[in-house]
mmJSON file of the N, C-alpha and C atoms, coordinates in Angstrom:
{"data_MODEL":{"atom_site":{
"group_PDB":["ATOM","ATOM","ATOM","ATOM","ATOM","ATOM","ATOM","ATOM","ATOM","ATOM","ATOM","ATOM","ATOM","ATOM","ATOM","ATOM","ATOM","ATOM","ATOM","ATOM","ATOM","ATOM","ATOM","ATOM","ATOM","ATOM","ATOM","ATOM","ATOM","ATOM","ATOM","ATOM","ATOM","ATOM","ATOM","ATOM","ATOM","ATOM","ATOM","ATOM","ATOM","ATOM","ATOM","ATOM","ATOM","ATOM","ATOM","ATOM","ATOM","ATOM","ATOM","ATOM","ATOM","ATOM","ATOM","ATOM","ATOM","ATOM","ATOM","ATOM","ATOM","ATOM","ATOM","ATOM","ATOM","ATOM","ATOM","ATOM","ATOM","ATOM","ATOM","ATOM","ATOM","ATOM","ATOM","ATOM","ATOM","ATOM","ATOM","ATOM","ATOM","ATOM","ATOM","ATOM","ATOM","ATOM","ATOM","ATOM","ATOM","ATOM","ATOM","ATOM","ATOM","ATOM","ATOM","ATOM","ATOM","ATOM","ATOM","ATOM","ATOM","ATOM","ATOM","ATOM","ATOM","ATOM","ATOM","ATOM","ATOM","ATOM","ATOM","ATOM","ATOM","ATOM","ATOM","ATOM","ATOM","ATOM","ATOM","ATOM","ATOM","ATOM","ATOM","ATOM","ATOM","ATOM","ATOM","ATOM","ATOM","ATOM","ATOM","ATOM","ATOM","ATOM","ATOM","ATOM","ATOM","ATOM","ATOM","ATOM","ATOM","ATOM","ATOM","ATOM","ATOM","ATOM","ATOM","ATOM","ATOM","ATOM","ATOM","ATOM","ATOM","ATOM","ATOM","ATOM","ATOM","ATOM","ATOM","ATOM","ATOM","ATOM","ATOM","ATOM","ATOM","ATOM","ATOM","ATOM","ATOM","ATOM","ATOM","ATOM","ATOM","ATOM","ATOM","ATOM","ATOM","ATOM","ATOM","ATOM","ATOM","ATOM","ATOM","ATOM","ATOM","ATOM","ATOM","ATOM","ATOM","ATOM","ATOM","ATOM","ATOM","ATOM","ATOM","ATOM","ATOM","ATOM","ATOM","ATOM","ATOM"],
"id":[1,2,3,4,5,6,7,8,9,10,11,12,13,14,15,16,17,18,19,20,21,22,23,24,25,26,27,28,29,30,31,32,33,34,35,36,37,38,39,40,41,42,43,44,45,46,47,48,49,50,51,52,53,54,55,56,57,58,59,60,61,62,63,64,65,66,67,68,69,70,71,72,73,74,75,76,77,78,79,80,81,82,83,84,85,86,87,88,89,90,91,92,93,94,95,96,97,98,99,100,101,102,103,104,105,106,107,108,109,110,111,112,113,114,115,116,117,118,119,120,121,122,123,124,125,126,127,128,129,130,131,132,133,134,135,136,137,138,139,140,141,142,143,144,145,146,147,148,149,150,151,152,153,154,155,156,157,158,159,160,161,162,163,164,165,166,167,168,169,170,171,172,173,174,175,176,177,178,179,180,181,182,183,184,185,186,187,188,189,190,191,192,193,194,195,196,197,198,199,200,201],
"type_symbol":["N","C","C","N","C","C","N","C","C","N","C","C","N","C","C","N","C","C","N","C","C","N","C","C","N","C","C","N","C","C","N","C","C","N","C","C","N","C","C","N","C","C","N","C","C","N","C","C","N","C","C","N","C","C","N","C","C","N","C","C","N","C","C","N","C","C","N","C","C","N","C","C","N","C","C","N","C","C","N","C","C","N","C","C","N","C","C","N","C","C","N","C","C","N","C","C","N","C","C","N","C","C","N","C","C","N","C","C","N","C","C","N","C","C","N","C","C","N","C","C","N","C","C","N","C","C","N","C","C","N","C","C","N","C","C","N","C","C","N","C","C","N","C","C","N","C","C","N","C","C","N","C","C","N","C","C","N","C","C","N","C","C","N","C","C","N","C","C","N","C","C","N","C","C","N","C","C","N","C","C","N","C","C","N","C","C","N","C","C","N","C","C","N","C","C","N","C","C","N","C","C"],
"label_atom_id":["N","CA","C","N","CA","C","N","CA","C","N","CA","C","N","CA","C","N","CA","C","N","CA","C","N","CA","C","N","CA","C","N","CA","C","N","CA","C","N","CA","C","N","CA","C","N","CA","C","N","CA","C","N","CA","C","N","CA","C","N","CA","C","N","CA","C","N","CA","C","N","CA","C","N","CA","C","N","CA","C","N","CA","C","N","CA","C","N","CA","C","N","CA","C","N","CA","C","N","CA","C","N","CA","C","N","CA","C","N","CA","C","N","CA","C","N","CA","C","N","CA","C","N","CA","C","N","CA","C","N","CA","C","N","CA","C","N","CA","C","N","CA","C","N","CA","C","N","CA","C","N","CA","C","N","CA","C","N","CA","C","N","CA","C","N","CA","C","N","CA","C","N","CA","C","N","CA","C","N","CA","C","N","CA","C","N","CA","C","N","CA","C","N","CA","C","N","CA","C","N","CA","C","N","CA","C","N","CA","C","N","CA","C","N","CA","C","N","CA","C","N","CA","C","N","CA","C","N","CA","C","N","CA","C"],
"label_alt_id":[null,null,null,null,null,null,null,null,null,null,null,null,null,null,null,null,null,null,null,null,null,null,null,null,null,null,null,null,null,null,null,null,null,null,null,null,null,null,null,null,null,null,null,null,null,null,null,null,null,null,null,null,null,null,null,null,null,null,null,null,null,null,null,null,null,null,null,null,null,null,null,null,null,null,null,null,null,null,null,null,null,null,null,null,null,null,null,null,null,null,null,null,null,null,null,null,null,null,null,null,null,null,null,null,null,null,null,null,null,null,null,null,null,null,null,null,null,null,null,null,null,null,null,null,null,null,null,null,null,null,null,null,null,null,null,null,null,null,null,null,null,null,null,null,null,null,null,null,null,null,null,null,null,null,null,null,null,null,null,null,null,null,null,null,null,null,null,null,null,null,null,null,null,null,null,null,null,null,null,null,null,null,null,null,null,null,null,null,null,null,null,null,null,null,null,null,null,null,null,null,null],
"label_comp_id":["UNK","UNK","UNK","UNK","UNK","UNK","UNK","UNK","UNK","UNK","UNK","UNK","UNK","UNK","UNK","UNK","UNK","UNK","UNK","UNK","UNK","UNK","UNK","UNK","UNK","UNK","UNK","UNK","UNK","UNK","UNK","UNK","UNK","UNK","UNK","UNK","UNK","UNK","UNK","UNK","UNK","UNK","UNK","UNK","UNK","UNK","UNK","UNK","UNK","UNK","UNK","UNK","UNK","UNK","UNK","UNK","UNK","UNK","UNK","UNK","UNK","UNK","UNK","UNK","UNK","UNK","UNK","UNK","UNK","UNK","UNK","UNK","UNK","UNK","UNK","UNK","UNK","UNK","UNK","UNK","UNK","UNK","UNK","UNK","UNK","UNK","UNK","UNK","UNK","UNK","UNK","UNK","UNK","UNK","UNK","UNK","UNK","UNK","UNK","UNK","UNK","UNK","UNK","UNK","UNK","UNK","UNK","UNK","UNK","UNK","UNK","UNK","UNK","UNK","UNK","UNK","UNK","UNK","UNK","UNK","UNK","UNK","UNK","UNK","UNK","UNK","UNK","UNK","UNK","UNK","UNK","UNK","UNK","UNK","UNK","UNK","UNK","UNK","UNK","UNK","UNK","UNK","UNK","UNK","UNK","UNK","UNK","UNK","UNK","UNK","UNK","UNK","UNK","UNK","UNK","UNK","UNK","UNK","UNK","UNK","UNK","UNK","UNK","UNK","UNK","UNK","UNK","UNK","UNK","UNK","UNK","UNK","UNK","UNK","UNK","UNK","UNK","UNK","UNK","UNK","UNK","UNK","UNK","UNK","UNK","UNK","UNK","UNK","UNK","UNK","UNK","UNK","UNK","UNK","UNK","UNK","UNK","UNK","UNK","UNK","UNK"],
"label_asym_id":["A","A","A","A","A","A","A","A","A","A","A","A","A","A","A","A","A","A","A","A","A","A","A","A","A","A","A","A","A","A","A","A","A","A","A","A","A","A","A","A","A","A","A","A","A","A","A","A","A","A","A","A","A","A","A","A","A","A","A","A","A","A","A","A","A","A","A","A","A","A","A","A","A","A","A","A","A","A","A","A","A","A","A","A","A","A","A","A","A","A","A","A","A","A","A","A","A","A","A","A","A","A","A","A","A","A","A","A","A","A","A","A","A","A","A","A","A","A","A","A","A","A","A","A","A","A","A","A","A","A","A","A","A","A","A","A","A","A","A","A","A","A","A","A","A","A","A","A","A","A","A","A","A","A","A","A","A","A","A","A","A","A","A","A","A","A","A","A","A","A","A","A","A","A","A","A","A","A","A","A","A","A","A","A","A","A","A","A","A","A","A","A","A","A","A","A","A","A","A","A","A"],
"label_entity_id":["1","1","1","1","1","1","1","1","1","1","1","1","1","1","1","1","1","1","1","1","1","1","1","1","1","1","1","1","1","1","1","1","1","1","1","1","1","1","1","1","1","1","1","1","1","1","1","1","1","1","1","1","1","1","1","1","1","1","1","1","1","1","1","1","1","1","1","1","1","1","1","1","1","1","1","1","1","1","1","1","1","1","1","1","1","1","1","1","1","1","1","1","1","1","1","1","1","1","1","1","1","1","1","1","1","1","1","1","1","1","1","1","1","1","1","1","1","1","1","1","1","1","1","1","1","1","1","1","1","1","1","1","1","1","1","1","1","1","1","1","1","1","1","1","1","1","1","1","1","1","1","1","1","1","1","1","1","1","1","1","1","1","1","1","1","1","1","1","1","1","1","1","1","1","1","1","1","1","1","1","1","1","1","1","1","1","1","1","1","1","1","1","1","1","1","1","1","1","1","1","1"],
"label_seq_id":[1,1,1,2,2,2,3,3,3,4,4,4,5,5,5,6,6,6,7,7,7,8,8,8,9,9,9,10,10,10,11,11,11,12,12,12,13,13,13,14,14,14,15,15,15,16,16,16,17,17,17,18,18,18,19,19,19,20,20,20,21,21,21,22,22,22,23,23,23,24,24,24,25,25,25,26,26,26,27,27,27,28,28,28,29,29,29,30,30,30,31,31,31,32,32,32,33,33,33,34,34,34,35,35,35,36,36,36,37,37,37,38,38,38,39,39,39,40,40,40,41,41,41,42,42,42,43,43,43,44,44,44,45,45,45,46,46,46,47,47,47,48,48,48,49,49,49,50,50,50,51,51,51,52,52,52,53,53,53,54,54,54,55,55,55,56,56,56,57,57,57,58,58,58,59,59,59,60,60,60,61,61,61,62,62,62,63,63,63,64,64,64,65,65,65,66,66,66,67,67,67],
"pdbx_PDB_ins_code":[null,null,null,null,null,null,null,null,null,null,null,null,null,null,null,null,null,null,null,null,null,null,null,null,null,null,null,null,null,null,null,null,null,null,null,null,null,null,null,null,null,null,null,null,null,null,null,null,null,null,null,null,null,null,null,null,null,null,null,null,null,null,null,null,null,null,null,null,null,null,null,null,null,null,null,null,null,null,null,null,null,null,null,null,null,null,null,null,null,null,null,null,null,null,null,null,null,null,null,null,null,null,null,null,null,null,null,null,null,null,null,null,null,null,null,null,null,null,null,null,null,null,null,null,null,null,null,null,null,null,null,null,null,null,null,null,null,null,null,null,null,null,null,null,null,null,null,null,null,null,null,null,null,null,null,null,null,null,null,null,null,null,null,null,null,null,null,null,null,null,null,null,null,null,null,null,null,null,null,null,null,null,null,null,null,null,null,null,null,null,null,null,null,null,null,null,null,null,null,null,null],
"Cartn_x":[96.146,95.81,94.324,94.019,92.643,91.807,90.517,89.608,89.675,89.581,89.583,88.196,87.166,85.802,85.458,85.126,84.774,83.559,83.488,82.427,81.038,80.851,79.513,79.1,80.043,79.747,79.454,80.24,80.017,78.655,78.276,76.974,75.826,75.936,74.893,74.861,76.03,76.107,75.392,75.626,74.941,73.423,72.974,71.543,70.944,71.645,71.161,71.121,72.125,72.139,71.0,70.746,69.655,68.32,68.159,66.926,66.814,67.948,67.934,67.301,67.319,66.78,67.362,68.596,69.281,69.065,68.211,67.994,69.258,69.688,70.947,70.978,69.9,69.88,70.037,69.394,69.502,70.871,71.464,72.831,73.798,73.619,74.479,74.327,73.109,72.882,73.591,73.599,74.301,75.807,76.351,77.785,78.117,77.248,77.468,77.412,76.546,76.452,77.785,78.366,79.66,80.716,80.757,81.727,81.564,80.337,80.079,80.521,80.19,80.56,82.076,82.743,84.189,84.956,84.512,85.175,84.965,83.766,83.509,84.347,84.594,85.35,86.86,87.333,88.775,89.36,88.592,88.974,89.039,88.89,88.92,90.309,91.355,92.71,92.903,92.37,92.463,91.724,90.517,89.75,90.545,91.103,91.87,93.05,93.723,94.896,94.509,93.349,92.934,91.767,91.438,90.212,90.181,91.295,91.311,90.924,91.516,91.213,89.774,89.336,87.974,86.938,87.151,86.2,86.168,87.328,87.336,86.603,86.743,85.998,84.498,84.106,82.69,82.157,82.957,82.54,82.351,83.228,83.096,81.804,81.519,80.292,79.069,79.102,77.98,77.775,78.875,78.775,78.165,78.523,77.961,76.454,76.038,74.631,73.753,74.215,73.376,73.634,74.697,74.98,75.616],
"Cartn_y":[202.082,201.646,201.274,200.26,199.78,200.755,200.65,201.472,201.065,202.043,201.765,201.385,201.856,201.526,200.16,199.185,197.85,197.91,196.977,196.963,196.922,196.085,195.983,197.291,197.99,199.284,200.327,200.321,201.265,201.03,199.766,199.46,199.962,199.761,200.24,201.772,202.408,203.867,204.365,203.692,204.058,203.938,202.853,202.643,203.75,204.078,205.13,206.487,206.761,208.023,208.08,206.972,206.943,207.193,206.63,206.837,208.264,208.949,210.313,211.315,210.991,211.876,213.289,213.395,214.679,215.507,215.059,215.825,215.815,217.005,217.135,216.298,216.294,215.559,214.06,213.55,212.118,211.773,212.677,212.445,212.428,213.346,213.395,212.125,211.622,210.373,209.211,209.196,208.14,208.227,209.446,209.615,209.166,209.518,209.09,207.573,206.942,205.485,204.869,205.391,204.882,205.083,206.269,206.552,205.56,205.347,204.448,203.024,202.536,201.169,201.023,201.969,201.84,202.039,202.944,203.128,201.885,201.318,200.094,198.931,198.893,197.788,197.991,199.235,199.471,200.402,201.046,201.989,203.433,204.346,205.779,206.218,205.613,205.972,205.674,204.541,204.184,205.218,205.615,206.628,207.924,208.378,209.625,209.558,208.431,208.262,208.304,207.757,207.616,208.517,209.492,210.268,211.004,211.538,212.278,211.371,210.196,209.234,208.733,208.433,207.942,208.98,210.22,211.274,211.513,211.396,211.563,210.404,209.185,208.047,208.254,208.761,209.011,210.083,211.106,212.174,211.627,210.721,210.108,209.3,208.526,207.724,208.636,209.729,210.68,211.252,211.571,212.09,211.086,209.806,208.76,208.633,208.672,208.411,209.642,210.785,211.987,212.876,212.587,213.346,214.611],
"Cartn_z":[-85.827,-84.488,-84.438,-83.692,-83.569,-82.743,-82.913,-82.115,-80.654,-79.776,-78.34,-77.842,-78.521,-78.123,-78.714,-77.86,-78.37,-79.3,-80.225,-81.23,-80.612,-79.592,-79.001,-78.325,-77.723,-77.093,-78.176,-79.246,-80.346,-81.0,-81.171,-81.773,-80.901,-79.6,-78.685,-78.671,-78.735,-78.802,-80.061,-81.19,-82.436,-82.278,-81.647,-81.449,-80.576,-79.485,-78.587,-79.29,-80.105,-80.851,-81.86,-82.537,-83.512,-82.816,-81.632,-80.871,-80.337,-80.19,-79.642,-80.597,-81.898,-82.933,-82.839,-82.333,-82.29,-81.044,-80.131,-78.901,-78.047,-77.605,-76.865,-75.597,-74.835,-73.566,-73.797,-74.84,-75.129,-75.692,-76.477,-76.963,-75.797,-74.858,-73.671,-72.847,-72.732,-71.992,-72.681,-74.003,-74.743,-74.495,-74.478,-74.193,-72.775,-71.821,-70.431,-70.307,-71.083,-71.063,-71.499,-72.586,-73.051,-71.969,-71.378,-70.318,-69.167,-68.722,-67.59,-67.897,-69.076,-69.458,-69.534,-70.186,-70.371,-69.073,-68.212,-66.916,-66.055,-66.107,-65.358,-65.844,-67.135,-67.718,-67.586,-67.786,-67.882,-66.822,-65.995,-64.927,-65.427,-64.487,-64.799,-65.257,-64.716,-65.148,-66.626,-67.08,-68.494,-69.333,-68.88,-69.614,-69.691,-68.571,-68.554,-69.512,-69.534,-70.399,-71.878,-72.219,-73.618,-74.007,-73.179,-73.391,-74.731,-75.164,-76.424,-77.593,-77.652,-78.72,-78.603,-77.379,-77.17,-77.594,-77.201,-77.557,-79.063,-79.722,-81.176,-81.853,-81.318,-81.863,-81.679,-80.514,-80.259,-81.21,-81.486,-82.398,-83.819,-84.238,-85.561,-85.643,-84.602,-84.579,-84.613,-83.847,-83.863,-85.265,-85.936,-87.296,-88.256,-88.092,-88.947,-88.748,-87.493,-87.17,-87.402,-86.933,-86.966,-88.176,-88.894,-90.104,-89.898],
"occupancy":[1.0,1.0,1.0,1.0,1.0,1.0,1.0,1.0,1.0,1.0,1.0,1.0,1.0,1.0,1.0,1.0,1.0,1.0,1.0,1.0,1.0,1.0,1.0,1.0,1.0,1.0,1.0,1.0,1.0,1.0,1.0,1.0,1.0,1.0,1.0,1.0,1.0,1.0,1.0,1.0,1.0,1.0,1.0,1.0,1.0,1.0,1.0,1.0,1.0,1.0,1.0,1.0,1.0,1.0,1.0,1.0,1.0,1.0,1.0,1.0,1.0,1.0,1.0,1.0,1.0,1.0,1.0,1.0,1.0,1.0,1.0,1.0,1.0,1.0,1.0,1.0,1.0,1.0,1.0,1.0,1.0,1.0,1.0,1.0,1.0,1.0,1.0,1.0,1.0,1.0,1.0,1.0,1.0,1.0,1.0,1.0,1.0,1.0,1.0,1.0,1.0,1.0,1.0,1.0,1.0,1.0,1.0,1.0,1.0,1.0,1.0,1.0,1.0,1.0,1.0,1.0,1.0,1.0,1.0,1.0,1.0,1.0,1.0,1.0,1.0,1.0,1.0,1.0,1.0,1.0,1.0,1.0,1.0,1.0,1.0,1.0,1.0,1.0,1.0,1.0,1.0,1.0,1.0,1.0,1.0,1.0,1.0,1.0,1.0,1.0,1.0,1.0,1.0,1.0,1.0,1.0,1.0,1.0,1.0,1.0,1.0,1.0,1.0,1.0,1.0,1.0,1.0,1.0,1.0,1.0,1.0,1.0,1.0,1.0,1.0,1.0,1.0,1.0,1.0,1.0,1.0,1.0,1.0,1.0,1.0,1.0,1.0,1.0,1.0,1.0,1.0,1.0,1.0,1.0,1.0,1.0,1.0,1.0,1.0,1.0,1.0],
"B_iso_or_equiv":[0.0,0.0,0.0,0.0,0.0,0.0,0.0,0.0,0.0,0.0,0.0,0.0,0.0,0.0,0.0,0.0,0.0,0.0,0.0,0.0,0.0,0.0,0.0,0.0,0.0,0.0,0.0,0.0,0.0,0.0,0.0,0.0,0.0,0.0,0.0,0.0,0.0,0.0,0.0,0.0,0.0,0.0,0.0,0.0,0.0,0.0,0.0,0.0,0.0,0.0,0.0,0.0,0.0,0.0,0.0,0.0,0.0,0.0,0.0,0.0,0.0,0.0,0.0,0.0,0.0,0.0,0.0,0.0,0.0,0.0,0.0,0.0,0.0,0.0,0.0,0.0,0.0,0.0,0.0,0.0,0.0,0.0,0.0,0.0,0.0,0.0,0.0,0.0,0.0,0.0,0.0,0.0,0.0,0.0,0.0,0.0,0.0,0.0,0.0,0.0,0.0,0.0,0.0,0.0,0.0,0.0,0.0,0.0,0.0,0.0,0.0,0.0,0.0,0.0,0.0,0.0,0.0,0.0,0.0,0.0,0.0,0.0,0.0,0.0,0.0,0.0,0.0,0.0,0.0,0.0,0.0,0.0,0.0,0.0,0.0,0.0,0.0,0.0,0.0,0.0,0.0,0.0,0.0,0.0,0.0,0.0,0.0,0.0,0.0,0.0,0.0,0.0,0.0,0.0,0.0,0.0,0.0,0.0,0.0,0.0,0.0,0.0,0.0,0.0,0.0,0.0,0.0,0.0,0.0,0.0,0.0,0.0,0.0,0.0,0.0,0.0,0.0,0.0,0.0,0.0,0.0,0.0,0.0,0.0,0.0,0.0,0.0,0.0,0.0,0.0,0.0,0.0,0.0,0.0,0.0,0.0,0.0,0.0,0.0,0.0,0.0],
"pdbx_formal_charge":[null,null,null,null,null,null,null,null,null,null,null,null,null,null,null,null,null,null,null,null,null,null,null,null,null,null,null,null,null,null,null,null,null,null,null,null,null,null,null,null,null,null,null,null,null,null,null,null,null,null,null,null,null,null,null,null,null,null,null,null,null,null,null,null,null,null,null,null,null,null,null,null,null,null,null,null,null,null,null,null,null,null,null,null,null,null,null,null,null,null,null,null,null,null,null,null,null,null,null,null,null,null,null,null,null,null,null,null,null,null,null,null,null,null,null,null,null,null,null,null,null,null,null,null,null,null,null,null,null,null,null,null,null,null,null,null,null,null,null,null,null,null,null,null,null,null,null,null,null,null,null,null,null,null,null,null,null,null,null,null,null,null,null,null,null,null,null,null,null,null,null,null,null,null,null,null,null,null,null,null,null,null,null,null,null,null,null,null,null,null,null,null,null,null,null,null,null,null,null,null,null],
"auth_seq_id":[1,1,1,2,2,2,3,3,3,4,4,4,5,5,5,6,6,6,7,7,7,8,8,8,9,9,9,10,10,10,11,11,11,12,12,12,13,13,13,14,14,14,15,15,15,16,16,16,17,17,17,18,18,18,19,19,19,20,20,20,21,21,21,22,22,22,23,23,23,24,24,24,25,25,25,26,26,26,27,27,27,28,28,28,29,29,29,30,30,30,31,31,31,32,32,32,33,33,33,34,34,34,35,35,35,36,36,36,37,37,37,38,38,38,39,39,39,40,40,40,41,41,41,42,42,42,43,43,43,44,44,44,45,45,45,46,46,46,47,47,47,48,48,48,49,49,49,50,50,50,51,51,51,52,52,52,53,53,53,54,54,54,55,55,55,56,56,56,57,57,57,58,58,58,59,59,59,60,60,60,61,61,61,62,62,62,63,63,63,64,64,64,65,65,65,66,66,66,67,67,67],
"auth_comp_id":["UNK","UNK","UNK","UNK","UNK","UNK","UNK","UNK","UNK","UNK","UNK","UNK","UNK","UNK","UNK","UNK","UNK","UNK","UNK","UNK","UNK","UNK","UNK","UNK","UNK","UNK","UNK","UNK","UNK","UNK","UNK","UNK","UNK","UNK","UNK","UNK","UNK","UNK","UNK","UNK","UNK","UNK","UNK","UNK","UNK","UNK","UNK","UNK","UNK","UNK","UNK","UNK","UNK","UNK","UNK","UNK","UNK","UNK","UNK","UNK","UNK","UNK","UNK","UNK","UNK","UNK","UNK","UNK","UNK","UNK","UNK","UNK","UNK","UNK","UNK","UNK","UNK","UNK","UNK","UNK","UNK","UNK","UNK","UNK","UNK","UNK","UNK","UNK","UNK","UNK","UNK","UNK","UNK","UNK","UNK","UNK","UNK","UNK","UNK","UNK","UNK","UNK","UNK","UNK","UNK","UNK","UNK","UNK","UNK","UNK","UNK","UNK","UNK","UNK","UNK","UNK","UNK","UNK","UNK","UNK","UNK","UNK","UNK","UNK","UNK","UNK","UNK","UNK","UNK","UNK","UNK","UNK","UNK","UNK","UNK","UNK","UNK","UNK","UNK","UNK","UNK","UNK","UNK","UNK","UNK","UNK","UNK","UNK","UNK","UNK","UNK","UNK","UNK","UNK","UNK","UNK","UNK","UNK","UNK","UNK","UNK","UNK","UNK","UNK","UNK","UNK","UNK","UNK","UNK","UNK","UNK","UNK","UNK","UNK","UNK","UNK","UNK","UNK","UNK","UNK","UNK","UNK","UNK","UNK","UNK","UNK","UNK","UNK","UNK","UNK","UNK","UNK","UNK","UNK","UNK","UNK","UNK","UNK","UNK","UNK","UNK"],
"auth_asym_id":["A","A","A","A","A","A","A","A","A","A","A","A","A","A","A","A","A","A","A","A","A","A","A","A","A","A","A","A","A","A","A","A","A","A","A","A","A","A","A","A","A","A","A","A","A","A","A","A","A","A","A","A","A","A","A","A","A","A","A","A","A","A","A","A","A","A","A","A","A","A","A","A","A","A","A","A","A","A","A","A","A","A","A","A","A","A","A","A","A","A","A","A","A","A","A","A","A","A","A","A","A","A","A","A","A","A","A","A","A","A","A","A","A","A","A","A","A","A","A","A","A","A","A","A","A","A","A","A","A","A","A","A","A","A","A","A","A","A","A","A","A","A","A","A","A","A","A","A","A","A","A","A","A","A","A","A","A","A","A","A","A","A","A","A","A","A","A","A","A","A","A","A","A","A","A","A","A","A","A","A","A","A","A","A","A","A","A","A","A","A","A","A","A","A","A","A","A","A","A","A","A"],
"auth_atom_id":["N","CA","C","N","CA","C","N","CA","C","N","CA","C","N","CA","C","N","CA","C","N","CA","C","N","CA","C","N","CA","C","N","CA","C","N","CA","C","N","CA","C","N","CA","C","N","CA","C","N","CA","C","N","CA","C","N","CA","C","N","CA","C","N","CA","C","N","CA","C","N","CA","C","N","CA","C","N","CA","C","N","CA","C","N","CA","C","N","CA","C","N","CA","C","N","CA","C","N","CA","C","N","CA","C","N","CA","C","N","CA","C","N","CA","C","N","CA","C","N","CA","C","N","CA","C","N","CA","C","N","CA","C","N","CA","C","N","CA","C","N","CA","C","N","CA","C","N","CA","C","N","CA","C","N","CA","C","N","CA","C","N","CA","C","N","CA","C","N","CA","C","N","CA","C","N","CA","C","N","CA","C","N","CA","C","N","CA","C","N","CA","C","N","CA","C","N","CA","C","N","CA","C","N","CA","C","N","CA","C","N","CA","C","N","CA","C","N","CA","C","N","CA","C","N","CA","C","N","CA","C","N","CA","C"],
"pdbx_PDB_model_num":[1,1,1,1,1,1,1,1,1,1,1,1,1,1,1,1,1,1,1,1,1,1,1,1,1,1,1,1,1,1,1,1,1,1,1,1,1,1,1,1,1,1,1,1,1,1,1,1,1,1,1,1,1,1,1,1,1,1,1,1,1,1,1,1,1,1,1,1,1,1,1,1,1,1,1,1,1,1,1,1,1,1,1,1,1,1,1,1,1,1,1,1,1,1,1,1,1,1,1,1,1,1,1,1,1,1,1,1,1,1,1,1,1,1,1,1,1,1,1,1,1,1,1,1,1,1,1,1,1,1,1,1,1,1,1,1,1,1,1,1,1,1,1,1,1,1,1,1,1,1,1,1,1,1,1,1,1,1,1,1,1,1,1,1,1,1,1,1,1,1,1,1,1,1,1,1,1,1,1,1,1,1,1,1,1,1,1,1,1,1,1,1,1,1,1,1,1,1,1,1,1]
}}}
């Protein structure tokens, strides 16, 4: 199955995480940014329906960037 997070959103999330340098507040702000963009684009119902997959994708991206 394809990723639910669009490439441009994932790339910006990676950039924000890299800039966070591991600080929890900045990582949380990056996660909120992804949530805001995706809810604005696809609706909150879509997020609720796919939240488990979306959060796992975000965790994978965080692991790639922050190690």
